[in-house]
Structure formats: C-alpha cells, structure tokens
All heavy atoms as an XYZ file, in Angstrom:
884
protein
N      35.462    -12.248      4.503
C      34.082    -12.576      4.816
C      33.917    -14.087      4.668
O      34.526    -14.745      3.854
C      33.174    -11.837      3.858
C      31.772    -11.626      4.345
S      31.433    -10.835      5.924
C      32.195     -9.268      5.798
N      33.058    -14.663      5.466
C      32.921    -16.119      5.519
C      32.043    -16.692      4.406
O      32.070    -17.886      4.180
C      32.343    -16.530      6.865
O      31.043    -16.028      7.018
N      31.249    -15.846      3.723
C      30.333    -16.294      2.662
C      29.326    -17.332      3.165
O      28.994    -18.319      2.511
C      31.159    -16.864      1.469
C      32.142    -15.874      0.883
S      31.349    -14.404      0.233
C      30.772    -14.996     -1.340
N      28.829    -17.110      4.379
C      27.889    -18.049      5.000
C      26.587    -18.185      4.247
O      25.846    -19.163      4.430
C      27.605    -17.630      6.458
C      28.778    -17.716      7.350
C      28.491    -17.240      8.708
N      28.221    -15.786      8.662
C      27.955    -15.036      9.692
N      27.875    -15.559     10.880
N      27.780    -13.745      9.569
N      26.232    -17.209      3.400
C      25.006    -17.233      2.676
C      25.182    -17.487      1.187
O      24.240    -17.288      0.421
C      24.202    -15.924      2.914
C      23.816    -15.621      4.321
C      23.151    -14.257      4.423
C      22.962    -16.707      4.901
N      26.350    -18.002      0.818
C      26.646    -18.203     -0.596
C      25.563    -19.105     -1.220
O      25.255    -20.186     -0.721
C      28.016    -18.843     -0.770
C      28.428    -18.896     -2.196
C      29.903    -19.253     -2.329
O      30.540    -19.624     -1.368
O      30.418    -19.167     -3.464
N      25.004    -18.615     -2.323
C      24.003    -19.371     -3.059
C      22.592    -19.225     -2.513
O      21.633    -19.674     -3.133
N      22.409    -18.622     -1.358
C      21.085    -18.424     -0.792
C      20.417    -17.235     -1.490
O      21.097    -16.337     -2.017
C      21.130    -18.121      0.716
C      21.776    -19.201      1.539
C      20.865    -20.425      1.610
C      21.480    -21.418      2.542
N      20.833    -22.712      2.452
N      19.113    -17.204     -1.516
C      18.342    -16.133     -2.106
C      17.524    -15.471     -0.989
O      16.793    -16.137     -0.270
C      17.410    -16.654     -3.225
C      16.628    -15.479     -3.818
C      18.225    -17.376     -4.304
N      17.705    -14.159     -0.862
C      17.062    -13.430      0.230
C      16.250    -12.268     -0.297
O      16.646    -11.604     -1.249
C      18.113    -12.838      1.146
S      19.352    -14.007      1.696
N      15.131    -12.022      0.361
C      14.358    -10.812      0.166
C      14.548     -9.955      1.384
O      14.401    -10.438      2.520
C      12.860    -11.079     -0.072
C      12.627    -11.741     -1.415
C      12.057     -9.772      0.053
C      11.181    -12.137     -1.644
N      14.885     -8.665      1.184
C      14.971     -7.712      2.305
C      13.949     -6.607      2.028
O      14.101     -5.830      1.110
C      16.381     -7.138      2.470
C      16.416     -6.101      3.591
C      17.408     -8.222      2.718
N      12.913     -6.584      2.850
C      11.885     -5.552      2.700
C      12.350     -4.289      3.369
O      12.894     -4.326      4.491
C      10.544     -6.043      3.380
C       9.529     -4.934      3.437
C      10.011     -7.255      2.605
N      12.196     -3.167      2.691
C      12.598     -1.865      3.224
C      14.084     -1.587      3.073
O      14.654     -0.801      3.812
N      14.722     -2.245      2.113
C      16.179     -2.145      1.961
C      16.665     -0.899      1.247
O      17.881     -0.741      1.073
N      15.774      0.005      0.868
C      16.211      1.294      0.310
C      16.660      2.173      1.441
O      16.259      1.999      2.580
N      17.482      3.155      1.152
C      17.980      4.065      2.162
C      17.141      5.321      2.217
O      17.044      6.043      1.216
C      19.426      4.405      1.899
C      20.030      5.411      2.863
C      20.123      4.875      4.256
O      20.502      3.760      4.446
N      19.800      5.705      5.242
N      16.593      5.629      3.359
C      15.945      6.933      3.569
C      17.071      7.944      3.729
O      18.029      7.673      4.458
C      15.073      6.904      4.823
O      14.119      5.878      4.681
C      14.402      8.234      5.072
N      16.985      9.079      3.056
C      18.077     10.086      3.206
C      18.306     10.451      4.652
O      17.381     10.588      5.433
C      17.531     11.310      2.412
C      16.556     10.719      1.435
C      15.936      9.534      2.155
N      19.563     10.536      5.003
C      19.908     10.864      6.372
C      21.383     10.557      6.640
O      22.078     10.032      5.788
N      21.797     10.824      7.859
C      23.195     10.687      8.189
C      23.624      9.250      8.456
O      24.780      8.939      8.440
C      23.498     11.534      9.433
N      22.673      8.365      8.766
C      23.035      7.011      9.118
C      22.408      6.021      8.124
O      21.492      6.329      7.389
C      22.527      6.644     10.528
O      21.108      6.719     10.547
C      23.134      7.579     11.570
N      22.929      4.809      8.145
C      22.388      3.714      7.285
C      21.257      3.082      8.049
O      21.284      2.909      9.278
C      23.494      2.708      6.932
C      22.973      1.698      5.921
C      24.022      2.021      8.184
C      24.044      0.795      5.342
N      20.173      2.743      7.344
C      19.026      2.083      7.980
C      19.297      0.623      8.244
O      20.158     -0.013      7.613
N      18.535      0.033      9.158
C      18.683     -1.381      9.490
C      18.494     -2.305      8.294
O      19.183     -3.280      8.121
C      17.734     -1.766     10.600
C      18.084     -1.141     11.946
O      19.249     -0.844     12.179
N      17.081     -0.989     12.786
N      17.474     -1.969      7.483
C      17.156     -2.840      6.365
C      18.255     -2.759      5.289
O      18.616     -3.795      4.692
C      15.795     -2.500      5.786
S      14.480     -2.737      6.987
N      18.742     -1.580      4.994
C      19.823     -1.460      4.011
C      21.045     -2.173      4.538
O      21.740     -2.904      3.795
C      20.149     -0.013      3.742
C      21.279      0.146      2.710
C      21.505      1.560      2.288
C      22.585      1.656      1.233
N      22.728      3.008      0.695
N      21.356     -2.025      5.824
C      22.503     -2.682      6.425
C      22.338     -4.216      6.308
O      23.317     -4.926      6.008
C      22.649     -2.292      7.899
N      21.128     -4.709      6.497
C      20.867     -6.160      6.361
C      21.137     -6.604      4.923
O      21.769     -7.618      4.698
C      19.421     -6.458      6.779
O      19.240     -6.087      8.171
C      19.106     -7.917      6.603
N      20.602     -5.840      3.956
C      20.796     -6.195      2.545
C      22.254     -6.238      2.188
O      22.750     -7.169      1.547
C      20.043     -5.219      1.655
N      23.017     -5.216      2.627
C      24.447     -5.154      2.297
C      25.197     -6.337      2.988
O      26.094     -6.939      2.353
C      25.025     -3.820      2.720
C      24.505     -2.606      1.948
C      25.015     -1.317      2.579
C      24.879     -2.723      0.474
N      24.840     -6.651      4.207
C      25.485     -7.768      4.905
C      25.219     -9.087      4.215
O      26.098     -9.923      4.011
C      25.092     -7.791      6.348
C      25.747     -8.890      7.177
C      27.266     -8.719      7.101
N      27.925     -9.772      7.801
C      28.892     -9.558      8.686
N      29.279     -8.329      8.992
N      29.469    -10.578      9.273
N      23.938     -9.325      3.867
C      23.590    -10.561      3.182
C      24.377    -10.669      1.877
O      24.906    -11.747      1.543
C      22.100    -10.591      2.879
C      21.181    -10.930      4.033
C      19.827    -10.919      3.876
C      21.688    -11.222      5.302
C      18.963    -11.243      4.902
C      20.845    -11.492      6.366
C      19.472    -11.494      6.153
N      24.511     -9.596      1.151
C      25.268     -9.597     -0.120
C      26.736     -9.879      0.162
O      27.351    -10.693     -0.571
C      25.100     -8.261     -0.839
N      27.333     -9.291      1.188
C      28.734     -9.556      1.525
C      28.938    -10.997      1.922
O      30.033    -11.546      1.789
C      29.217     -8.630      2.617
C      29.543     -7.214      2.116
C      30.322     -6.419      3.136
N      29.546     -6.075      4.287
C      28.800     -4.971      4.423
N      28.725     -4.110      3.440
N      28.109     -4.744      5.535
N      27.885    -11.623      2.445
C      28.000    -13.036      2.863
C      27.695    -13.992      1.687
O      27.590    -15.209      1.903
C      27.041    -13.307      4.008
C      27.398    -12.617      5.302
C      28.617    -13.264      6.002
O      29.032    -14.397      5.617
O      29.117    -12.663      6.955
N      27.508    -13.425      0.481
C      27.364    -14.251     -0.706
C      25.964    -14.499     -1.211
O      25.762    -15.266     -2.151
N      24.959    -13.915     -0.575
C      23.580    -14.142     -0.966
C      23.198    -13.350     -2.247
O      23.779    -12.301     -2.521
C      22.638    -13.737      0.164
N      22.206    -13.876     -2.953
C      21.546    -13.120     -4.009
C      20.441    -12.355     -3.280
O      19.600    -12.979     -2.626
C      20.915    -14.078     -5.025
C      21.948    -14.946     -5.672
O      22.889    -14.490     -6.263
N      21.764    -16.239     -5.561
N      20.455    -11.048     -3.347
C      19.551    -10.245     -2.526
C      18.546     -9.462     -3.364
O      18.933     -8.706     -4.262
C      20.340     -9.260     -1.646
C      19.401     -8.491     -0.707
C      21.411    -10.001     -0.812
N      17.284     -9.656     -3.058
C      16.199     -8.896     -3.664
C      15.823     -7.829     -2.632
O      15.393     -8.130     -1.551
C      15.001     -9.796     -3.986
C      13.842     -8.935     -4.575
C      15.387    -10.901     -4.964
N      16.023     -6.553     -3.038
C      15.705     -5.422     -2.156
C      14.343     -4.921     -2.554
O      14.129     -4.450     -3.675
C      16.778     -4.338     -2.274
C      16.386     -3.160     -1.394
C      18.147     -4.885     -1.860
N      13.392     -5.023     -1.656
C      12.017     -4.584     -1.870
C      11.766     -3.284     -1.063
O      12.075     -3.244      0.109
C      11.043     -5.649     -1.427
N      11.234     -2.309     -1.737
C      11.010     -1.020     -1.050
C       9.920     -0.285     -1.819
O       9.755     -0.450     -3.033
C      12.304     -0.196     -1.021
C      12.267      0.871      0.058
O      11.544      1.854     -0.101
O      12.990      0.704      1.054
N       9.212      0.584     -1.127
C       8.186      1.407     -1.782
C       8.860      2.400     -2.716
O       8.284      2.859     -3.673
C       7.330      2.169     -0.738
C       6.457      1.215      0.032
C       5.574      1.967      0.988
N       6.364      2.679      1.981
C       5.911      3.617      2.787
N       4.661      3.978      2.752
N       6.698      4.198      3.687
N      10.114      2.720     -2.410
C      10.885      3.682     -3.216
C      11.879      2.872     -4.081
O      12.927      2.458     -3.624
C      11.635      4.646     -2.296
C      12.432      5.677     -3.051
O      12.838      5.491     -4.182
N      12.712      6.793     -2.408
N      11.493      2.667     -5.351
C      12.329      1.839     -6.246
C      13.719      2.443     -6.421
O      14.707      1.710     -6.467
C      11.641      1.670     -7.588
C      12.379      0.813     -8.616
C      12.661     -0.596     -8.049
C      11.629      0.728     -9.924
N      13.814      3.753     -6.531
C      15.129      4.378     -6.729
C      16.048      4.100     -5.517
O      17.236      3.765     -5.714
C      14.954      5.900     -6.892
C      16.268      6.617     -7.183
C      16.017      8.125     -7.391
O      15.128      8.468     -8.195
O      16.776      8.890     -6.787
N      15.517      4.194     -4.322
C      16.351      3.889     -3.135
C      16.777      2.428     -3.113
O      17.883      2.098     -2.789
C      15.584      4.227     -1.879
N      15.852      1.526     -3.485
C      16.167      0.078     -3.518
C      17.249     -0.165     -4.563
O      18.192     -0.934     -4.324
C      14.908     -0.712     -3.838
N      17.157      0.486     -5.713
C      18.150      0.319     -6.786
C      19.513      0.837     -6.350
O      20.568      0.200     -6.701
C      17.679      1.034     -8.038
N      19.551      1.883     -5.592
C      20.850      2.405     -5.069
C      21.505      1.389     -4.158
O      22.704      1.182     -4.195
C      20.645      3.736     -4.348
C      20.327      4.885     -5.322
C      19.966      6.180     -4.561
O      20.152      6.281     -3.328
O      19.478      7.096     -5.257
N      20.693      0.736     -3.314
C      21.245     -0.295     -2.421
C      21.823     -1.420     -3.216
O      22.925     -1.898     -2.982
C      20.146     -0.802     -1.436
O      19.711      0.294     -0.624
C      20.669     -1.911     -0.556
N      21.050     -1.883     -4.215
C      21.494     -2.976     -5.063
C      22.787     -2.633     -5.793
O      23.732     -3.408     -5.892
C      20.408     -3.463     -6.030
C      20.937     -4.436     -7.061
C      19.222     -4.057     -5.265
N      22.858     -1.402     -6.277
C      24.067     -0.933     -6.969
C      25.292     -1.039     -6.118
O      26.379     -1.418     -6.603
C      23.896      0.533     -7.445
C      23.282      0.671     -8.809
C      24.020     -0.053     -9.908
O      25.243      0.093    -10.012
O      23.389     -0.795    -10.670
N      25.162     -0.790     -4.831
C      26.315     -0.888     -3.941
C      26.901     -2.312     -3.913
O      28.083     -2.463     -3.970
C      25.969     -0.483     -2.501
C      25.804      1.006     -2.334
C      25.651      1.402     -0.892
O      26.427      0.885     -0.047
O      24.770      2.238     -0.616
N      26.049     -3.305     -3.832
C      26.634     -4.654     -3.822
C      26.917     -5.206     -5.196
O      27.780     -6.050     -5.385
C      25.913     -5.649     -2.935
C      24.449     -5.786     -3.011
C      23.880     -6.561     -3.980
C      23.632     -5.176     -2.067
C      22.523     -6.760     -4.039
C      22.235     -5.335     -2.133
C      21.700     -6.121     -3.102
N      26.297     -4.680     -6.237
C      26.691     -5.069     -7.612
C      28.101     -4.585     -7.910
O      28.866     -5.314     -8.526
C      25.692     -4.530     -8.625
C      24.288     -5.080     -8.651
C      23.444     -4.406     -9.703
C      24.302     -6.587     -8.854
N      28.408     -3.385     -7.480
C      29.765     -2.821     -7.690
C      30.843     -3.683     -6.973
O      31.985     -3.736     -7.404
C      29.861     -1.371     -7.219
C      29.231     -0.376     -8.166
C      29.594      1.054     -7.822
N      29.220      1.433     -6.491
C      28.052      2.019     -6.182
N      27.148      2.200     -7.083
N      27.814      2.366     -4.913
N      30.412     -4.326     -5.922
C      31.370     -5.157     -5.151
C      31.358     -6.616     -5.615
O      31.975     -7.480     -5.000
C      31.013     -5.085     -3.644
N      30.641     -6.899     -6.723
C      30.626     -8.247     -7.286
C      29.464     -9.122     -6.839
O      29.432    -10.285     -7.183
N      28.523     -8.571     -6.090
C      27.357     -9.326     -5.643
C      26.299     -9.401     -6.711
O      26.444     -8.810     -7.802
N      25.211    -10.077     -6.394
C      24.065    -10.125     -7.319
C      22.815     -9.710     -6.572
O      22.673     -9.956     -5.385
C      23.866    -11.551     -7.882
O      23.712    -12.465     -6.791
C      25.013    -11.974     -8.748
N      21.924     -9.071     -7.278
C      20.719     -8.631     -6.648
C      19.702     -8.065     -7.632
O      19.939     -7.989     -8.833
N      18.569     -7.621     -7.076
C      17.472     -7.113     -7.827
C      16.728     -6.172     -6.932
O      16.470     -6.437     -5.785
C      16.572     -8.294     -8.246
C      15.254     -7.996     -8.956
C      15.532     -7.431    -10.353
C      14.434     -9.327     -9.038
N      16.313     -4.992     -7.497
C      15.461     -4.068     -6.794
C      14.039     -4.195     -7.288
O      13.813     -4.243     -8.511
C      15.961     -2.636     -6.999
N      13.104     -4.234     -6.391
C      11.670     -4.391     -6.760
C      10.846     -3.415     -5.953
O      10.923     -3.404     -4.696
C      11.162     -5.815     -6.501
C       9.711     -5.955     -6.845
C      12.018     -6.860     -7.236
N      10.070     -2.574     -6.647
C       9.156     -1.678     -5.955
C       8.027     -2.536     -5.355
O       7.356     -3.265     -6.043
C       8.571     -0.629     -6.883
C       7.811      0.425     -6.080
C       6.625      1.007     -6.842
N       5.865      1.900     -6.026
C       4.986      1.514     -5.061
N       4.806      0.264     -4.839
N       4.315      2.385     -4.370
N       7.850     -2.442     -4.017
C       6.861     -3.240     -3.345
C       6.270     -2.490     -2.166
O       7.024     -1.973     -1.334
C       7.464     -4.562     -2.810
O       8.142     -5.258     -3.837
C       6.405     -5.469     -2.203
N       4.959     -2.469     -2.081
C       4.275     -1.969     -0.904
C       3.772     -3.186     -0.174
O       2.864     -3.893     -0.642
C       3.067     -1.085     -1.357
C       2.265     -0.542     -0.176
O       2.431     -1.017      0.949
O       1.439      0.359     -0.423
N       4.367     -3.493      0.971
C       4.074     -4.725      1.684
C       2.704     -4.710      2.330
O       2.265     -5.742      2.884
C       5.148     -5.093      2.723
C       6.476     -5.385      2.023
C       5.272     -4.014      3.773
N       1.966     -3.626      2.244
C       0.586     -3.597      2.731
C      -0.366     -4.104      1.672
O      -1.551     -4.289      1.942
C       0.140     -2.210      3.174
O       0.127     -1.333      2.066
C       1.080     -1.657      4.247
N       0.132     -4.395      0.473
C      -0.672     -4.849     -0.669
C      -0.289     -6.304     -0.986
O       0.805     -6.580     -1.479
C      -0.399     -3.932     -1.871
C      -1.213     -4.303     -3.084
O      -1.570     -5.501     -3.277
O      -1.462     -3.381     -3.891
N      -1.202     -7.234     -0.675
C      -0.909     -8.665     -0.872
C      -0.488     -8.987     -2.297
O       0.444     -9.784     -2.515
C      -2.117     -9.484     -0.470
C      -1.906    -10.975     -0.661
C      -3.080    -11.826     -0.275
O      -4.109    -11.280      0.183
O      -3.002    -13.041     -0.436
N      -1.135     -8.392     -3.267
C      -0.800     -8.667     -4.687
C       0.639     -8.261     -4.987
O       1.348     -8.974     -5.700
C      -1.767     -7.930     -5.613
N       1.110     -7.176     -4.422
C       2.468     -6.724     -4.658
C       3.476     -7.666     -3.961
O       4.551     -7.915     -4.476
C       2.677     -5.302     -4.160
C       2.037     -4.281     -5.073
C       2.375     -2.868     -4.704
O       3.496     -2.580     -4.302
N       1.422     -1.951     -4.845
N       3.100     -8.207     -2.791
C       3.984     -9.128     -2.104
C       4.104    -10.428     -2.892
O       5.194    -11.012     -3.088
C       3.504     -9.430     -0.663
C       4.345    -10.506      0.003
C       3.592     -8.122      0.157
N       2.963    -10.895     -3.444
C       3.004    -12.096     -4.247
C       3.851    -11.858     -5.500
O       4.654    -12.713     -5.905
C       1.570    -12.532     -4.638
C       0.813    -13.121     -3.467
C      -0.532    -13.686     -3.943
N      -1.274    -14.154     -2.787
C      -1.074    -15.304     -2.178
N      -0.160    -16.143     -2.611
N      -1.808    -15.653     -1.162
N       3.702    -10.696     -6.129
C       4.492    -10.339     -7.289
C       5.970    -10.291     -6.955
O       6.826    -10.710     -7.748
C       4.020     -9.049     -7.905
N       6.313     -9.800     -5.765
C       7.696     -9.761     -5.310
C       8.261    -11.154     -5.254
O       9.379    -11.383     -5.759
C       7.763     -9.083     -3.929
C       9.059     -9.240     -3.156
C      10.214     -8.521     -3.840
C       8.849     -8.729     -1.728
N       7.543    -12.067     -4.617
C       8.048    -13.450     -4.521
C       8.189    -14.047     -5.924
O       9.202    -14.723     -6.189
C       7.108    -14.287     -3.628
C       7.526    -15.774     -3.657
C       7.118    -13.751     -2.192
N       7.221    -13.805     -6.766
C       7.279    -14.339     -8.124
C       8.524    -13.829     -8.869
O       9.214    -14.566     -9.575
C       6.012    -14.035     -8.912
C       4.830    -14.828     -8.413
C       3.508    -14.368     -8.996
O       3.502    -13.468     -9.892
O       2.458    -14.894     -8.586
N       8.801    -12.526     -8.758
C       9.995    -11.932     -9.422
C      11.282    -12.567     -8.873
O      12.211    -12.854     -9.609
C      10.051    -10.412     -9.192
C       9.018     -9.619     -9.866
C       9.354     -9.026    -11.236
N      10.664     -8.505    -11.486
C      11.045     -7.264    -11.363
N      10.225     -6.310    -10.940
N      12.277     -6.904    -11.703
N      11.302    -12.732     -7.551
C      12.469    -13.346     -6.925
C      12.723    -14.770     -7.477
O      13.835    -15.074     -7.862
C      12.230    -13.382     -5.390
S      13.494    -14.238     -4.458
N      11.663    -15.561     -7.477
C      11.807    -16.931     -7.923
C      12.084    -16.987     -9.430
O      12.903    -17.799     -9.885
C      10.532    -17.751     -7.569
C      10.563    -19.148     -8.173
C      10.393    -17.829     -6.045
N      11.465    -16.097    -10.193
C      11.737    -16.064    -11.626
C      13.214    -15.751    -11.906
O      13.838    -16.351    -12.761
C      10.866    -14.967    -12.251
C      11.026    -14.772    -13.729
C      10.138    -13.627    -14.245
O       8.912    -13.831    -14.230
O      10.687    -12.563    -14.573
N      13.778    -14.835    -11.129
C      15.174    -14.429    -11.353
C      16.194    -15.391    -10.792
O      17.194    -15.719    -11.406
C      15.394    -13.052    -10.739
C      16.803    -12.542    -10.717
C      17.253    -12.057    -12.096
N      18.617    -11.595    -12.069
C      19.004    -10.362    -11.843
N      18.124     -9.411    -11.593
N      20.272    -10.074    -11.854
N      15.913    -15.900     -9.554
C      16.919    -16.695     -8.865
C      16.522    -18.152     -8.623
O      17.322    -18.933     -8.079
C      17.275    -16.063     -7.521
C      17.901    -14.704     -7.680
C      17.231    -13.545     -7.343
C      19.214    -14.580     -8.203
C      17.836    -12.308     -7.463
C      19.770    -13.322     -8.351
C      19.091    -12.193     -7.995
N      15.297    -18.546     -8.982
C      14.901    -19.959     -8.876
C      14.319    -20.408     -7.559
O      13.759    -21.461     -7.472
N      14.484    -19.582     -6.531
C      13.959    -19.985     -5.207
C      14.066    -18.800     -4.235
O      14.562    -17.747     -4.592
C      14.751    -21.147     -4.637
C      16.219    -20.863     -4.419
C      16.979    -22.163     -4.165
N      18.394    -21.880     -4.070
C      19.072    -21.934     -2.961
N      18.514    -22.297     -1.849
N      20.351    -21.683     -2.952
N      13.614    -19.025     -3.029
C      13.707    -18.061     -1.947
C      14.043    -18.821     -0.676
O      13.384    -19.813     -0.363
C      12.387    -17.309     -1.781
C      12.246    -16.392     -0.556
C      13.273    -15.263     -0.556
C      10.828    -15.834     -0.484
N      15.079    -18.374      0.048
C      15.482    -19.065      1.265
C      15.258    -18.209      2.524
O      14.953    -18.756      3.593
C      16.971    -19.480      1.177
N      15.443    -16.888      2.397
C      15.392    -16.008      3.571
C      14.571    -14.786      3.232
O      14.737    -14.193      2.184
C      16.812    -15.572      3.972
C      17.700    -16.788      4.330
C      16.780    -14.601      5.166
C      19.176    -16.468      4.471
N      13.706    -14.377      4.162
C      12.963    -13.132      4.019
C      13.146    -12.306      5.262
O      12.822    -12.743      6.380
C      11.486    -13.445      3.782
N      13.700    -11.151      5.096
C      13.884    -10.180      6.220
C      12.747     -9.157      6.103
O      12.695     -8.352      5.179
C      15.251     -9.486      6.115
O      15.321     -8.484      7.086
N      11.809     -9.250      7.033
C      10.581     -8.469      6.955
C      10.536     -7.325      7.965
O       9.470     -6.918      8.360
C       9.378     -9.402      7.158
C       9.311    -10.587      6.197
C       8.170    -11.507      6.569
C       9.228    -10.119      4.771
N      11.670     -6.847      8.398
C      11.709     -5.757      9.392
C      11.051     -4.549      8.776
O      11.328     -4.137      7.672
C      13.147     -5.441      9.748
C      13.288     -4.288     10.680
C      13.060     -4.456     12.046
C      13.571     -3.000     10.232
C      13.157     -3.428     12.917
C      13.669     -1.940     11.111
C      13.475     -2.133     12.450
O      13.569     -1.086     13.304
N      10.137     -3.965      9.556
C       9.534     -2.684      9.161
C       9.680     -1.751     10.360
O       9.459     -2.160     11.490
C       8.103     -2.872      8.774
N      10.018     -0.511     10.082
C      10.206      0.449     11.175
C       8.937      0.596     11.965
O       7.876      0.877     11.412
C      10.671      1.791     10.599
C      11.266      2.661     11.653
N      10.520      3.367     12.515
C      12.561      2.890     11.957
C      11.326      4.054     13.341
N      12.566      3.731     13.027
N       8.997      0.457     13.305
C       7.790      0.455     14.130
C       7.032      1.797     14.154
O       5.884      1.825     14.589
C       8.304      0.102     15.528
C       9.724      0.402     15.508
C      10.193      0.255     14.086
N       7.625      2.895     13.720
C       6.947      4.167     13.767
C       6.206      4.518     12.500
O       5.557      5.533     12.403
C       7.947      5.319     14.113
O       8.885      5.400     13.085
C       8.585      5.105     15.459
N       6.349      3.673     11.482
C       5.654      3.938     10.209
C       4.136      3.788     10.388
O       3.672      2.939     11.148
C       6.135      3.024      9.123
C       7.567      3.232      8.645
C       7.969      2.196      7.633
C       7.738      4.631      8.084
N       3.362      4.601      9.707
C       1.903      4.605      9.897
C       1.175      3.491      9.156
O       0.051      3.658      8.751
C       1.488      5.972      9.380
C       2.497      6.243      8.320
C       3.786      5.662      8.777
N       1.812      2.361      8.930
C       1.142      1.257      8.275
C       1.699     -0.042      8.843
O       2.713     -0.058      9.514
C       1.360      1.260      6.763
C       2.778      1.060      6.353
C       3.290     -0.215      6.173
C       3.620      2.136      6.146
C       4.609     -0.398      5.800
C       4.935      1.937      5.768
C       5.412      0.661      5.601
N       1.020     -1.136      8.573
C       1.475     -2.435      9.033
C       1.671     -3.325      7.819
O       1.010     -3.177      6.803
C       0.454     -3.058      9.972
C       0.288     -2.313     11.255
C      -0.663     -3.032     12.181
C      -0.753     -2.245     13.459
N      -1.653     -2.854     14.415
N       2.590     -4.262      7.940
C       2.785     -5.211      6.880
C       1.521     -6.076      6.773
O       0.936     -6.473      7.767
C       3.978     -6.143      7.217
O       5.119     -5.349      7.382
C       4.250     -7.164      6.141
N       1.099     -6.313      5.560
C      -0.082     -7.103      5.351
C       0.111     -8.505      5.896
O       1.092     -9.203      5.548
C      -0.361     -7.192      3.821
O      -1.129     -8.286      3.487
N      -0.818     -8.977      6.729
C      -0.734    -10.319      7.271
C      -0.786    -11.339      6.123
O      -0.049    -12.295      6.133
C      -1.883    -10.573      8.254
C      -1.790    -11.922      8.916
C      -2.882    -12.102      9.949
C      -2.722    -13.457     10.599
N      -3.768    -13.703     11.600
N      -1.622    -11.050      5.149
C      -1.713    -11.949      3.982
C      -0.379    -11.967      3.232
O       0.040    -13.027      2.736
C      -2.832    -11.536      3.072
N       0.290    -10.839      3.121
C       1.565    -10.775      2.439
C       2.644    -11.583      3.144
O       3.392    -12.327      2.527
N       2.686    -11.449      4.447
C       3.631    -12.233      5.236
C       3.302    -13.701      5.111
O       4.213    -14.560      4.952
C       3.619    -11.790      6.726
C       4.480    -12.723      7.578
C       4.131    -10.355      6.822
N       2.031    -14.044      5.119
C       1.643    -15.453      4.945
C       2.094    -16.001      3.615
O       2.578    -17.094      3.484
C       0.098    -15.596      5.090
O      -0.250    -15.141      6.408
C      -0.334    -17.027      4.911
N       1.946    -15.196      2.563
C       2.376    -15.603      1.212
C       3.890    -15.905      1.200
O       4.321    -16.884      0.645
C       2.073    -14.517      0.190
N       4.666    -15.030      1.841
C       6.111    -15.256      1.871
C       6.439    -16.519      2.676
O       7.215    -17.363      2.248
C       6.820    -14.072      2.528
C       7.046    -12.865      1.652
C       7.482    -11.670      2.498
C       8.013    -13.146      0.551
N       5.827    -16.662      3.857
C       6.191    -17.840      4.689
C       5.725    -19.142      4.064
O       6.383    -20.160      4.198
C       5.624    -17.680      6.106
O       4.232    -17.459      6.075
C       6.290    -16.536      6.848
N       4.586    -19.111      3.371
C       4.137    -20.321      2.680
C       5.119    -20.715      1.593
O       5.390    -21.889      1.403
C       2.753    -20.129      2.077
C       1.634    -20.147      3.138
C       0.298    -19.820      2.542
O       0.189    -19.297      1.427
N      -0.729    -20.109      3.281
N       5.639    -19.723      0.848
C       6.570    -20.073     -0.196
C       7.861    -20.652      0.392
O       8.396    -21.636     -0.117
C       6.923    -18.856     -1.079
C       7.865    -19.303     -2.160
C       7.350    -19.874     -3.317
C       9.239    -19.262     -1.985
C       8.209    -20.363     -4.278
C      10.071    -19.726     -2.966
C       9.554    -20.298     -4.098
O      10.422    -20.787     -5.049
N       8.369    -20.050      1.460
C       9.617    -20.494      2.061
C       9.437    -21.919      2.597
O      10.343    -22.737      2.476
C      10.045    -19.563      3.203
C      10.471    -18.196      2.619
C      11.192    -20.149      4.035
C      10.686    -17.120      3.661
N       8.258    -22.260      3.071
C       8.014    -23.589      3.603
C       7.946    -24.654      2.541
O       8.078    -25.832      2.846
C       6.699    -23.588      4.407
N       7.768    -24.290      1.258
C       7.647    -25.258      0.204
C       8.939    -25.981     -0.092
O       9.979    -25.564      0.093
C       7.123    -24.595     -1.083
C       5.690    -24.192     -0.923
S       4.824    -23.420     -2.296
C       5.853    -23.302     -3.615
C-alpha cells in the first residue's frame, strides 16, 4: 500500500457495517483510509457496528476511534469533531456519504460545522 494518507485524520460517517452479505461503502471507505495510513474516526448511529469496523484496522496495526453519532443532530456532530480533535489533534478529511434511501438527511448545520473546522 502506498500510505498516501499517512498522518492524516479522517472522519467517516456511517462506517459501521449493516448486517448483510456485502460490505457497505462507508465501511469500505474507512478500511481503505486506514490501509492508506490515516487515523480514522468511524461515526455511526450504531456504536457496536462502528467499533467492529475500527477493530478490523486496529488488528492490522492502524489507529482509530468509534463514536456514536446521529448526523441529523448538530450537537452530536460538533461533539464528534471535538472527540476527533481531542484524540488526534486535528481533522483533515470528512467522508459524509449517507445512503440515499435512508429516511433522514444529514443536518446542514452539522455539515457546516465539519466544513468550518476543516477550513481552519
């Protein structure tokens, strides 16, 4: 692996795995970022699923953190960013993919909070 993201800090929203036969896009993103050397914060409404994703790359020598987050709640998104920065000192990349068939939308204020932090 090229380690193109070595030292970068990433948040992947929805990085827990929904039970099923295939890997989800968000989990695949989290695992790829970790293989490329990033410190990955996996945010998901299901903390257990997020922790399982993080465990996969911890076993392979990566670093990460699982955080229960509902991205429709601005306070939880702000807390997510704060936990990320507290643990890793900064944030460089935010993967905000959300499945288009889910019956909710990402909070505009939450996305704004993330993008404002990245811009700092």
